[in-house]
N, C-alpha and C positions, 0 to 999 in steps of 0.2 A: 488738324481735323478739318480746315479748307480745303485739302485736296483732294475729301471723299467725294466720289460722287453721288448725286442727289438721287439716282435709282437705287441706291442701295438704304436709303432712309424710310423705313415704314413704319404706321402707324400702330402702334399696340392697345388693343382697346383695355378699357378698366372696367368692364363691367362684372359687377360682381358674380361670384362662381352660381351656376344653377343647377348645382349636382343635387341638393337637398330636394328641391323644385319638381327637378326631372323623377327622382326616386318617389316622392309622394304622388305623381301623375302617374307612373307606371304602377304602384300599388293597386291606386283606385279602377283603373283601365283593368285589372287584373282579375279586380275581385268584382267590378259591374261591368262586364264585357261588353255590355249594349249602349254606353254612355258616350255619347261625344263630347267634344270641347268645351261645349257651353256648359253642361251639367257637369262636368269636373271642374269647370271653374267657377260654378256656383258652390259646390263641396269646398273647394278651396277657399273661398273666401269666408265661409261659414268657419272655416279653422284657425282663419286667421290668418291668413296669408294675404298678405297687400301686394297683390299682381293684377292686372287688367286681360279682359279677356284676347287682347291682340296679342300678348306675350305667350299666355295659354297656347293659342291658336298655333303659332310660332313653333315652340315647343313640341306639340301634338304633332304636328307633320315632322319635325327633325327625330322623334321617338319612333315615327312610324306607327302612330295608333290609331290612324283612320278607321273608321268602319266602310266595308265593303258592300255598298248598296246595289242590288240589283234595279236594273233600270225600270220604272214603271212602265206597265201596258197602258197602250192609247185606250182611254175610256170616252164615253160620253157623258156628259154632267146630268146626272138623276136629279130631277126637280121631286123634291118630298109635296107630301100630302098638304092640300090646304088645311090651315088652322092649327098649325103647328105652330108654338112660340118657343125659344130658348128659355130653359128655366130661369128664375131669378131668385131663388134660395134653394137651400138644401131641404130634401124629403120632396121636390116639388115634381121631379120626373127620374124615374129610375128607368133601367135598360138591363135586360137579361137574355141569356143566350147560352149554348153549349158548347164546349170544346172538346175534342175527340183526342186521345192519346191510348198509351199502353203500357203497361207492365215490362220489366226486363223479360220476363218469362214469355210476354206477348199477349196476356189477356188484355182484354179492351177496357179502356176507362173512359168515361162521360165524366166532364168537370162541369159543373153549373158557376157562372161568373155573373154576379150583378155588380153595377156601378152608380152613383148618383150621377147625373151628366152635370149638375151644375159644380159642385164640389171636386170629381172624380175620386170621390171616397169609394171604395168597393166594400160595402157590407159581407159579401160573401164568394169564397171560392171555394167550392165542395167537390172534391173527387169521389164519384163511387162507380160501381161495374156497371149500375144500369140504374134509371132515374123512370119513375112513373108521376103521374099528377100528384098523390098524396106526399110522395118523396120532397116534390118542388115547393108543396105547401109546409110539409113539416121546417124546411129549409127557411122559407118567408116569415113564418110564425117566429121563428127563433130570432133571426136578424131584427125582425120589426118590434119585437119585445125591447131589443138591445136600444136601437136606435130610431125608433118610432116608424108608421106608415107613410108611405108615399102617395100621391095624388095620383101618380098613373106609374105605370110601368110598360113600357116599350118591348114587344116581344114579337117574334115571327111567327109562322103558321105551322110549327110543330105540333105533333099530336099531344104533349104535354101540357101545350100553352092554350090550345083548343078546347081541352076538355072540358065537361060540365062542372067536374069537382074544383079546377080554378076558377072556372067563373062564378061560380056560389061561394068559394072564399075571398073574391074580387068585391060582389057584391054585398057580403055580410061587414064587409071592412071599409067599404065606401072606398075602393080603389078602381080606379079605370085602367081596363087592358087595352092598350094601344098599338094593336097590330099592325104590322108591315105590310105592304104589297105583296103578292106570291113572287118570289123569284126577284126582290127587288132590295139587297142586303145595304144597300146606301141607306135606306128609310131607317136602319138603325145602327149609324155610322159611330155613333158612341162606342156600341159595346164591343162592334169591328175592331176600332183602335184599339182598345182595352186588349181585345183577343191579341192582337198582333204583339203588343207588348208582352203579355203574359207568355205567350209562346216562345217569342225570343229570348226574353230574360230568365224565365223560369223552366218552361217545358224541355226546351234545346239545348238546358245546360246540365240537366240531372238523368240519371236514371232512376227509376223507382220500382226496389226491390219487391215491394209488397204495398197493399192499400193504405195501412197506415202509416208507410212510409212518403208516399204521395199527400197523404194527409197533412201529413207535419211538414214537407218541404212547399206545398202549395199554401199552408196558413204563414210561413215564415216569409214567402215572397210577399205575400198579400200586406203583413205589417209593415214591412220595408218600403213597400207602394204606397201605403196610407201616411206613414210616420217619417221617411226619410227622402223619397224618392222625390227631387224636383221635377215640376209640372210647369213647362212654357207657358200654356193656356192659362194660367192662374198667379203668374207671375213668379214662375222658379220656387214656389210655395209648395210644401206638402199637401194634401188633399184634408188632412186632420186639422190641419191650420182655418180653413174654411169652415169646418163642421163647426170648432168650437166656437168661432166669432158667432156665427149663428143662432148657436145655443145662449149665448151672452144676452141676445136680443129679444129671447123668448123662443117659444117651442119652435123649433125650423121644419117642422111637415103641417101643410096646409089642410091633410085630410083627416078623417074621423080615426081615432086611436082604436077603434071596434071595443 
């Protein structure tokens, strides 16, 4: 052996086989197509995999699981209105808006989305063919009966939100309607961010055969968003964990319950 050339002596790695880990990462990426490596890492840790984020990132790139993002357009930073403060507990500030989609047959859908800006909990994602102010009030009465009334709701200048019916409902329930400035969606950035996730992870991933089909699929996604999906803004926890923690320290809503 002394005559063997040193150039033929190669190191052979002794790292454990990563086949099982790669397979599980691919399974997660196939079922949660908008998850990056950070959220995949969180789910793996929950399942008991003793793996750090750097290894997940390396395998994530090796498997070609990277998300393809469009480069963001250049924007001038918008200044929010004076007097707005970050929410400090659940049911202090909600945000509400509409998302538009359609059935496989071409029929138009309007989807009312609502989110708690503190816990990121979504109490309602409701698709209908059309929405009027009484329909919005019906949804709010239902979800507020389940989780309590918010102190304020951030909305835009849509006709359903500026109506006398909704204003009267808010007055009777002790809720403040916090309107965004016209043409300034960044005034309601929380719901815009939520709607982006909703479109990428739900609307763009399904065909809706009927209104009932849309209702079922949107509700399934909402439950997964609230109870499973890791949120980096709240320590990679699901929103339901903050709602439960707030409830353990007393009523989570500062507004009147009507």
